N, C-alpha and C positions, 0 to 999 in steps of 0.2 A: 415164186419164180417160175417163169415159163420154161418148160422142159423142151418142147418142140413147137415151132410155129406152124401155122396152117400150111397144108401141102399145096404148092403151086408148081410142082416139078413136071406135071404133065404126064405122069406115068400112065401108060395105056391110052395115049391120046389118039385122036383122029382115026386114021384108017386102021391102025393097029388094034383098036378096040372093036372094030366091026359094027359100030353104032349105026343103026338104020334111021334114027330120029334126029334130024337136024332142026334146030330151033333158033329163031332170031328174037331176042328179047323185045318186048313191047313196053318200053318205058312210058310212053305217052299213049293213052288209050284213044283219046279224041280231044278236039278243041271245042270249047264253048265260048263263043264271042271272042275268039282269038286267045283265050286263056287255056293253057294246056291242062288237061285232066289226067293226072298220072294213074297208071293202072293200079299201083299199090294203094294209093289214097282212095281211089274209087271203090275197090273191093273192101277196104277197111271200113269205109262209110257204109257200104252195103251190109257188111257183117253186123255192124251196130244196129242198123234198121231191122234186119232179120231177127237179131237177138231180142230187140225190144218187142217185136210182134209175138215171138214165141213166149217170151216172159209174161206178157199180158195174157196170152192164152192159157199158159200154165197157172198163172196166178188166179185167173178167173175160175179154173177148175178147183183150186184150193180155197176159194172164198176169200182171197186177199183183196184189200182195197186197191182199185186200179190207180188212184192218185198216188198212193204210196209206191206202187209198182213202177210208175213212170219216174218218180223221184229216185227210187232205188237204182233203176237202170242208169239214170243220169249220173249218180254217184259212182256207179261201176265204171261208166265210160271215162269220167274224169280221173278216177283212181287208176284205172288200167292204162290210160294214156301216159299219166305221170310215172307210174311204176315201170311200165315197159320201156319207156324212153330212158329213164334214169338207169335201169339195169343195163340197157344196151350201151349207153355212154360209158358207164363204169367198166363194162366188159371190153370196150374198144376205145379206151381213153386216149391212146396214142393217135387215133384218127382225128381227134378233135383238138389236139394241141395247137394253139395259136389261132384257132378259128372258132371261138365260143358261139358265134351266131349260128353255126351249123347245128348246134344242140337242139334248137327248136324247129328245124326244118325236117319234118317227118313225112312229107307227101311222097317222097321217093323211096321210103323204106327206113329201116333202122329202128325196129321195135323188138322187144323180147317177150315171147309168150309167157314165160315163167314170171317175169316181172309184172306183166299185165294181170295175171291171175292173182298174184299177191296184192298188187295195188288195188285192183277192182274189188277183191274180197274185203280188204281193209276199208274201202269207201263204203261198201254195203254195211259192214259191221258198225261203223261209226254212225251211219244214218239210223239204222234200226235201234241202236243203243240209245241215241238221243231221243228218238220218237217212242221208245219203250215198246217196240214190236218184237215178234218172235223171229229172231235172226235166221234160225234154221229153216223155217217155212219159206222165207223169201229167197234164201240161197237155193232151196230145192226148186223153186219156180224158175230160177235163172240158169240152172245147170244145162238143160237141153239147148237153150239158146246160145250158151257159151260154146257148146260142142259144135253147133251149126256155124257159129262165128269162126271157129278154127277151120272148118271146111272151106268157107268162103274166102277168108283172109289169105290162106295159103295158096289159093289160085292167083291172087294178086302177087304173092311172093314169087310164084313161078313165072308169071308174065314179066315181072320186073327183074327176074333172075337174081333173087336174093336167097340166102340160106341154102345154097346148092351143095351137092355132095362131092365126095371124093371120086377119083377116076373109077370107071366101071366097064366091064366087058359084057354086061348083061344085055339081052335083046332090047330092053326098054330104056337103056341108058340114053341120055340126051346130050347132044353136042350143041352148045350155044355159041360156038365160035372158037373155042380153044381145044377142048378134047371132050370125049364122052364121060359123063358123070352120072352118079346116082341122082335122079330127080327127087331129092329128099323133101322138097316142098310138096310134091304130090303124095308122098308117103304120109306126111302129116295131114294133108287134106283128106285123104281117104280114111285115115284113122279118126279124124274128127267126124266124118259122116257116120262111121260105124258107132262111135260113141253117142252121137245124136240119137240114132235109132235105139241103141241099148238103154240110154237113160230115159227116153220116153216110156219104155216098158218098165224100167226099174222104179220110175216115179209113181207107178200105180201100187207099189207094194207098201202097205201101211207100216210094216216093220222097219222100213228105211226112212221114215219121216224124220226130217231134220238132219239126215246124215248123207245126203246125196253129194254135197260139195266135198267133204273129206274123202268120200269114195271116189269122186271124180279125180281129185288130186292123186290118189293112190294109183288108179288105173292109167291116167294120163302120164304120170311119172314113169311108170314102167315102159310105156311105149316111147316116150321122149328120150329116156335114158338109152334105149336100144338104138333108136334112129341116129342119135348123136355120134355113135361109132362110125356112121357113114357120112357124116357132115364134114365139110372142109372148114374146120374151126381150129383156133389155137389150142394146143394141148398143155395141160398144167400137171399137177400132181398125179402120179400113177397113169399118165397118158390120157387123162380124162379132160373133157371140156369144162369150162366154168359152170355151165348148166348142169352137167353130170355131177359135179361136186356139190351143187346146191340141192339137187333133187333128194338125196337120202335124208337130210335133216327135215326138209319139207314133208316128206312121206312119213317120217316118224311122228311129227306133230299131227298130221292128218290122221294117222292110225290111232293116236291117242283120242282125238275128237270122235272118231268113228266108233270106237269101242267104249267110250266113256258112258257111264250110266247116270241117270237122273238121281236126284237125292232120294226119291221114293223107291228107286230100284225097279220100277215096273217095266221101263223100256229105255232104249238109248236116248241120249239127250236130244231135245228138240231145238235147242238154242245154243248158240255159241256165246251169247251175251251173258 
């Protein structure tokens, strides 16, 4: 049961907030042959391309088969698109009542990062399990690209003015036409860039082999949980968002995988399969 809906009361709006940054959302980035190219869809596609390039680079450094790497990234894309959209629709089910066709219209936004991580991870695990590959090694190769994808995709969220924050009086608060808000999209984007740099370095540590993805879920979960306090989202149990309620169990599972030992007891598990 929803305790409190998202805040749209405009507290601290406009001139009262002292916001210096005025911003007009850029829903359509450009037109190609008369067809609108939406900013969110463009940056989402760019993030997948960048993620593929980084994954192939990281996979090559780990001696992984490039053909399997391309297939793995393809499964991640399919799984993340399905998972992120499914989670978003369930989280905003009232918005889609009576218009089921809108469920598949994702070019203008409407995806959940957490759902994407879970769906993408599931797609990778299925592929590596069927092909009898070391799941942990392929997850390791994909984590830096995943972080870079967060950085890029959230720029699209900002331009499209999705996933914005609550009212704010901070100097960098952004007014996109109603009142000054936390630019939470940019908070997520910068966090993704920091994680990208961090996991490039962490990936060199042999002691973390096969454990980068659960470590990513732990570190990302902490940041996402914190930023959600600033996002303009519906509140449920304990005044938490739906994502905040999902993060603790996901982090518990991630912690179990991170600290799990192999049967030999020599080092942490290399594979989730």
